[in-house]
Every structure is written in C-alpha cells, then in structure tokens.
N, C-alpha and C positions, 0 to 999 in steps of 0.2 A: 098626437099633434102632427100635422102633415109638413113635409119638407117642401111644399110647392110655393113657388114665389107669389108675392102679393102683386095685385094688378097695378100695372105702371100708370094707369089712368085715373083710377079712383081709389086705389090703395086697399082694396077689400081683400080680406084674407081668405075668402071662399072660392078661390079659383079651382079649377079641375082640368084634367088632362082629357083631350079629345083627338086621339091619334097623335099627330106630330105637333099639335098646337095646345096652348093653354087658353082657357076660356073663363071670363068673369061673368057669373050669373047675375050680378047687380047693374052693370054697365053694358053688358054684351060686347065688351071689348075681346078681340082674339089676337093672339100673337104667337109666333113660333118659339119652339124650344131654344133654337139657335139665338134669336133676339134676346131671349131672357139671359142666356150665358153672356152675351156680349154687354148687356146693360149692367151685369154684376161686375165686369171688369172695369167699367168705366169709373173714374174718379169723380168725387163729388167736388162740386164747384161752389165755393162761397162768394157771396156778392154783398156789397156794402148798400147804404140806402139809395144811392144813386145808380146801382146797377153795375158798378166797376168790379172787376174780379179781385179778389184778396188772395195774398200768398203768405206763407210763413215769413216773418221778418219785416213786414210792411209796417209803416206808420200809419196811424188813422186819427182822426178827430172826432170827439163826441159831439152829436148834433141836437142833444136834448139833455136837460137836467136829469140825473139818474140818482134816485135814492140808494144808498148802500144799506142792504138788508141786515138788521141786527145792530145798526149803529145810527147816529145822528148826522154822519157824514153824508155829503152830496157830491157827485162828480159833476162839475159844472159844464155848461155848454162851451165849447171851444178847447176842451182839455185835450192836449195831444198825447197819444199813446204810443210808444215806439216798441219795436220789436215783438209783434203780436205772434202768437201761436195759435194755429187753427185745430179746432177738435171737434168730434162729432158730439151731437147733443143739441139740447134747447139753447143753452148758453154756449155759442160756438167759438168764442174768442177767449183764449187765457192771456194774461197780461200782467204787468205790474204798473200801478199808477202812483206817480211821486205824491207822498203825504198821506196815501191810503193803504197801499200795499198790493198784494197778489189778489186779483179777482177775475171774474169771468163776465163778459159782455155778450150781448146780442149783436150780430152783424147789422140788423136793421136800424140800430141806434148809432152807427158810425159811418163816417166817409173816409175815403182813402186820402191821406195827405200828400 
C-alpha cells in the first residue's frame, strides 16, 4: 500500500509522483509536495447546517426529528444540546442529550445556538 496522499480534488487514492509534484490520473489534478504537507497540517473545520463554524463546547439545536437507533426514542426538532465535543468520523458530534443520554450526531442536522 502506498503512502502517497489522496487527491485533494476528487479523493482518488491512485496518485503518483512526477518529479516534485503529485498527479491524480483520474481528474488530472496536479499539486506540489509542499502543498500536500501544508494541507496535512491544516485543522479540520466542522460546520453546522447553516455553514457556521462549530467549536468544542458550543451549544447547538437539532433541526430535524432524529430516530435513535436501537430504541423507540426520538430526538425532537428544537432540542438544545449543550457542550458538544467534535470528533472525526461520519457522526462528528459527541454529546449528551437530557432524557436520552450520550450519543453522536451529524453536524448537518444541527444549527449553532
């Protein structure tokens, strides 16, 4: 398995080196090795449904009824969630919801309070 970075444009894993550049054979995007090192150092930015940047400790409001997997409980629209923690992954918010407990949410279903 190669240690080359994925293409920043199309996320293809078939990149190759060409001198001091990386090249993606699928979308023909080229970028320098220095740019790849800089992008690895950048932090991920989490955004809510409205495009506002989220931070650890923020309070958010749920914008859609969400079924709790493995339970008959539902997180209702307008539920306020305090003191969120941002994590990497598909469900990128760790939190505790009163009456339900600890769970993970997707940032696309919340708005910053």
